[in-house]
Every structure is written in C-alpha cells, then in structure tokens.
C-alpha positions, 0 to 999 in steps of 0.5 A: 499500499502506498503513502497516498492510499493510507487515508482512503479507506474510511474516506471511500466508505463515507464516499460510497455510503454518503457521497461526500463527507458534508453529506455524511455530516448532514445525514447523521446530524454532526458537523463536517469537523466530526467526520473529519475527526473520525477519518484522522483521529477517532474512527470509533466515533462513527459507531455511535451512528451505526444503528442508523447507518445500517438501517439506511444504507446498504452496509452491515455492522460487520462492514462498518466495524471492519472499516473502523478496525482497519482505520484504527490499524492505520493510525496506530501501526501504519501512519508512525512508520510512514512519518519516519 
C-alpha cells in the first residue's frame, strides 16, 4: 500500500455510502469537522451512528466495524512508520 492510499479506506466508505463528507455530516446530524475527526483521529466515533447507518445504507455492522478497525490499525501502526 502506497503512502497516498493510507487515508482512503474510511474516506471511500463514507463516499460510497454518503457521497461526500458534508453529506455524511448532514445525514447523521454532526458537523463536517466531526466526520474529519473520524477519519483522522477517532474512527470509533462513527459507531455511535451505526444503527442509523446500517438501517439506511447498504452496509452491515460487520462492514462498518471492519472499516473502523482497519482505520485504527492504519492510524496506530502504519501512520507512525510512514512519517519516519
């Protein structure tokens, strides 16, 4: 995986299910800054909205959880390596 792909998993998930990060924020009743926080710092924050996402979008809890877990792995394990 190249450095430019590191952030794409969670961004792609949001794009697939909401279109844009602004649309995601609007649909879930949060600010665009909150969506950015899910991508850059705290992917678990999106799980608060999991029931609504699973009910309204073509996704499952397992897919959502998998995206969150992988993003945490990227932030914890891959990002520090990339920056050195």
